[in-house]
C-alpha positions in Angstrom: 8.4 -10.6 7.1 8.6 -7.7 4.9 10.8 -4.8 6.3 9.9 -1.0 5.9 12.9 -0.4 3.4 12.0 -3.5 1.1 12.3 -2.7 -2.3 8.8 -4.5 -3.0 6.9 -2.2 -0.2 5.5 0.1 -1.9 3.8 -2.2 -4.8 2.4 -4.1 -1.8 1.1 -0.6 -0.4 -0.6 0.3 -4.0 -2.4 -3.6 -4.0 -3.6 -2.8 -0.6 -4.7 0.6 -1.3 -6.7 -0.7 -4.3 -7.7 -4.4 -3.3 -8.1 -3.6 0.7 -11.1 -2.1 2.4 -11.1 1.2 4.0 -9.1 0.3 7.2 -6.4 -1.0 5.0 -6.6 1.9 2.8 -6.4 4.3 5.9 -3.5 2.1 7.4 -1.7 2.6 4.3 -1.8 6.5 4.6 -0.5 6.1 8.2 2.2 4.0 6.9 3.1 6.5 4.4 3.1 9.4 6.7 4.8 7.1 9.4 8.8 7.2 10.5 10.6 3.8 10.1 10.3 2.6 13.5 6.5 2.9 12.9 6.3 1.4 9.6 7.8 -1.8 11.0 5.6 -1.3 13.7 2.5 -1.4 11.4 4.0 -4.4 9.4 4.7 -6.3 12.3 1.3 -5.5 13.7 -0.8 -6.9 10.7 1.5 -9.3 9.0 -1.5 -11.3 7.3 -2.2 -7.9 5.4 1.4 -7.5 4.3 1.4 -11.2 3.4 -1.9 -11.1 1.2 -0.8 -8.0 -0.8 2.9 -8.7 -0.8 5.2 -10.1 -3.5 4.0 -13.2 -3.0 0.4 -12.9 -2.6 -2.3 -13.5 -4.8 -2.7 -10.0 -6.0 1.1 -9.9 -6.9 0.7 -11.8 -10.2 0.9 -10.0 -13.6 -2.9 -10.7 -14.1 -3.7 -8.6 -10.9 -0.9 -6.0 -11.4 -2.1 -2.7 -10.2 0.6 -0.3 -11.5 -0.4 1.7 -14.1 0.2 5.4 -15.5 -3.7 5.9 -15.1 -3.1 4.8 -11.4 0.2 7.1 -10.9 -1.9 10.2 -12.2 -5.2 9.5 -10.0 -3.2 8.9 -6.9 -1.6 12.1 -7.2 -4.6 14.0 -7.6 -6.4 16.1 -5.1 -9.6 17.8 -5.3 -9.9 21.8 -4.2 -13.1 23.3 -2.8 -14.0 26.2 -5.1 -14.8 29.2 -2.6 
C-alpha cells in the first residue's frame, strides 16, 4: 500500500492523470491540493486505483512511461481568457 509521502507517488499520480478517466483525473487534482491526512485518506479509499497505476502496475512499465519534457511543460500551462 502506498503512503502519501512515498517517493513514487507523483509518478503514480501522473499515470492516473494520463491513463485514468475523468473522475480519476479530478481525484488527483484533489490529491494535489489536500493536506497529508486527506492525501492518505484518498489512497486508502481507492487502493485499487493506486495499485493499478502504481509502481508495480501495468502502466509503470518502461513502454508505458508517461514522463516527458512535453508532458511537464503542458501540465503547467494554463489558459487565460482575453477580455
